[in-house]
N, C-alpha and C positions, 0 to 999 in steps of 0.2 A: 923797674922790673918789667913792666909791660912794654917799655920802649923797644926792647929787643924783638918782641913779637911784631910790633908795628913796622919796624925796619925790615924784618924778614918777609912779611907779607908784601911790603912795597917793592922789595928787591925781586920777589917772585913775579909780581905783576909786570914789572919792567922787563924781566927776563922773557916771559912768555909773549909780551908785546913785541919785543925785538925779534924773537923767533918767528913770529907771524909777519915780520917786516911791516909793522904798523907804526905810524907816528902817534904821538899823544892825541893829536887832533882826530885822527881816524878812530882810535879806540874810544875817545870821548863821544864821537858821533854814534858808534856802534852800541855803546853801553848807556848812553843817555846821561853821562856824568860830565859836568863842566871840566874843561881842560885844566884850569888852574887847580881845581879840587883833585883831579887825577894826578897832577904833578905833586901835590902835597901827599897823596897816598903813596906814590912811588918813593918819596923821600922820607917816609915814616913819620910824617907830621900829623896824620889824621887817624883817629880811631873810628873806623868805618862800621856801618851796620851790616848785618847779615844780608840784607836785601841788596846793598851796594856790592858786597862781595859776590853775591850770586849774579848780579848784572855783569860784573867784570868776568866771572868765570864763563858765563854764556857768550859774552862778546869775544872772549879769547878761545872759545871752544875747548875748554879744559874742565875736568871735574873740579868742583869747588875745593875739595881736599888738597889738590895740587897747589893751591894758593896759600894754604896755611900749614902744610906739613913742613917738618924740619928734618935734617939740615937743608939749606938752600941747594937747589940743583945748579949745575954749571952749564955754560954753553957748550 
């Protein structure tokens, strides 16, 4: 049941990262999140904390709610 939410958040992180033309390494450095952990987030494999979600939102310069709202936005 929760897997759909994890996948949705991961897709949105990837979407906004690509919109900002950032590599996973660049977003990793901006957010202070390990690149392999970031990859797992984008693939819906990690149940992240609110603090991690906030770090990603700040690094992507988007409101935190943009990373958790549904349905996913498109490019």
